[in-house]
C-alpha positions, 0 to 999 in steps of 0.5 A, a space after each residue: 549509526 546506533 549501537 543496536 544497528 551495529 549489533 543487528 549487522 554483526 548478527 546478520 554477518 553470522 547468519 550470512 551463509 544462509 542467504 541464497 548466493 544463487 547469482 542472477 543471469 546478466 542483465 537481470 535486476 534483483 529487488 530485495 523485498 521483505 515479503 512475497 505476495 500473498 497472491 498474484 491474481 490482481 482480481 484478488 490481491 491487496 498487499 504492496 508486494 503483489 501491487 509492485 509485481 503486479 505493476 510489471 505483469 499487468 496493464 489496466 485500461 488506464 494508468 496514473 502518471 507521477 501527478 496522479 492524472 489518468 493517462 492511456 494504457 491498454 485504452 488508447 482513448 475514451 469518451 463519455 457521451 453521458 454522465 453514465 456512460 463511458 466508451 473506451 477504445 483499446 489498442 490494437 496488437 496487444 498480446 497476453 503473455 501466452 500469445 492471445 490477443 486482447 480484446 474487449 471480451 477480456 476486459 468485460 470478463 475481468 470485471 464481471 469475475 470480480 462482481 461475482 459474490 461467489 469470487 469474494 474479490 476485495 475489488 467488488 465494491 469498486 464496480 458495483 455502480 455498473 449496470 452493464 458492459 458492452 463489447 460491440 467489437 473486439 476493441 471497443 468496450 462501453 460501461 454503463 452506470 446505474 448513476 453518475 460515479 466521479 471515481 469511476 475512471 480511476 477504477 479503470 486502472 484495475 489490471 486486466 486478465 484473460 477471458 476465462 482466467 480462474 483461481 490459477 492466476 494466484 500462482 501463474 499470472 498472465 497478463 500484458 505487462 512488460 514482464 512476464 511470469 516464470 516461477 514463484 517460489 514462495 518465501 524465497 523468490 518471484 521471477 519475471 522475464 522480459 516481454 519481448 512483445 510488449 505493446 510499448 517496446 521491450 524492456 531493456 532488462 533481461 528479467 526481474 527477481 523479487 528476492 524475499 529476505 525478511 530481515 532487513 540487515 541481511 537485505 543490506 548486506 546482499 545489496 552491499 555485496 552485489 546480490 541485490 541490485 535495489 532495495 525500496 521502502 521500508 528502509 531504516 534511516 539509520 542505514 542511510 549514512 552507511 549507504 551514501 558512504 559507499 561509493 558503489 550505491 546511490 540513495 534516492 528519495 522522493 515525496 510520496 503518496 503514502 500514509 501510516 496510521 494507527 488502526 483499531 478493532 471498534 468491536 472490541 471493548 477497549 479500542 471500540 471506545 473513542 475516549 481510548 482512541 482519543 487518548 492515544 492519539 494525544 499520547 502519541 509523539 509523532 514529531 519525535 518519531 519522525 525526527 529521531 527514528 524516521 530522520 525527517 523522512 516523513 511529515 505529520 499526518 492529519 488524515 488519509 489525504 496529504 496536503 497536496 491532494 486537491 480534496 485535502 481538508 486542513 480544518 479537522 480535529 488535531 491531536 498535538 502530543 499531550 500525555 496530560 490531556 490523555 490521562 485526563 481523558 481516560 479519568 473522565 472515561 473511568 479508566 482510572 490509574 491503579 497507582 497514581 502514575 506509578 508503573 501499573 497500567 490502567 489497561 493493556 492493549 495488544 499491539 500487532 505489528 510486523 517483523 520489520 526492524 523499523 516497525 518494531 522500534 516505533 512500536 517500542 517508542 509507542 509502548 513508552 509514550 502510552 505508558 506515560 498516559 497509563 496505557 499498556 502496550 503488548 507488542 506482538 510481532 509476526 511474520 508478514 503473511 501471518 500479520 496481514 492475515 490477522 488484520 484482514 480477519 479482524 484478529 486484533 485490538 491495535 495495529 500500524 499499517 501504511 496505505 500507498 498510492 492515494 489519490 482519490 478521496 474515494 478511499 474513504 468509502 473503501 476504507 470506512 463505509 459500513 458495507 466495506 468490511 472484508 472481503 468486500 472492502 478495507 474496513 478492518 476495524 469495522 467502523 459504522 457511521 451513517 453519516 459517513 456512509 451517506 457522504 461517501 456515496 454522495 462523493 461517488 455521485 457528485 463533482 466539483 464543489 459538491 464533492 469537495 464539501 462531502 469529503 471535507 465533512 468526511 474528513 472531519 468525522 473521521 478525525 473526530 471519531 478516529 477509527 485511525 489515528 494518523 501518524 505521518 506521510 512518508 518519504 520514499 527511499 530507494 537505494 540501488 547499486 551505482 551501475 543501476 540506470 534509469 530507475 525513477 523513484 514513483 510517488 506510489 512506489 510503483 516499478 514502471 520505470 524498471 522497463 527503462 532500466 539497464 545494468 552497466 558494468 561495475 566500476 
């Protein structure tokens, strides 16, 4: 373990008494997380913490298995009598946590609420292809599309809320999931209880507590003393030998579908210049970070989709570590070195990141690497909520984040279409490219080889224009108490397996 990690543990020990020591009830699993969900309304949330919690509170019409295939959830079957019509048949006997029976009206109301511009749902664009929604009976819902849309079924993983649900869902969610909401104390804990009426059978756990512990070292100490049962990404790899040596803990890893990247504000005079972004791409030594900081728990990425995705395009512009080329690009673009390779930078960029320890360490490595090309990096680390809000509002020059659970290539439309800026989508950098707009729209309407060709070209354009600089695809990591049984780490970090988890006696 590094001296820095040991010093962090010593500091955390000094603060140890500040951690909430309230014991969980027997049979309740405590999950330590970095930040609390920004909103618990599934029609509105976009952050990872909310998505994980939402997977326990809600169900969609469909779900994805570990291979990314669509499987039944609230809908037990479906058919598509034409390319623009989908008919889904709901399970009977499903109840919301407040006792109301699920009907097709709830499905219709959920999606129509997101389509209402007044609600500013970030999921609105996912359903803009809908011409109408029919509810011929309580257990049948039919969707009529304006045109064939390949990713439509994938959008039906959207969680369903009761008809008439309003903004109160953000704080007091009501779903159909295996766990029901009890309370949410912001910056402290989110408490759920087992839903004994769950349509697939009650969970073995009594409940789940998401315990908010921003400092990773304190999370580690809480895990080791038994105040927390489970930790998941992000976990600093330097701590893994310590965890593995502890007979009361168990470490599991699994290849994930997550994608880490550098994002840029393209309306900014500096980061809006593709020459600057291209120089940054060459100046970053990804493999060094993967080897020395991530300890091999990642593979270098060339784009959003991993090589296991059927739409992955390998033949895109590559940016191997080459600081000399980075300097040459900046020279050609007119960003002259003021002192011929000395300590003065050509310019300085503000780099926003969270207060997570590993993200701050990576930022410091980037700072050193970019300095070799004459680019200064002013690192600004923020509490997670403030950091995420600033990214959504476009108040940044440069930042790093991770997308989790990427399956369908339609993610390129959500992230890079010019009409997909927040709150309508996730084009936070304000990227604009008419060809990408056209191709991502074409990719939605087509299937087979035509769709593959569209997204192949999109990946090539994005790799050339660099609204993102790709970093790596991560390996998911979880550490748990040895008496936690039945937990399975999912590629997209979902917590669905908690329904089958039980806590045995400590040995």
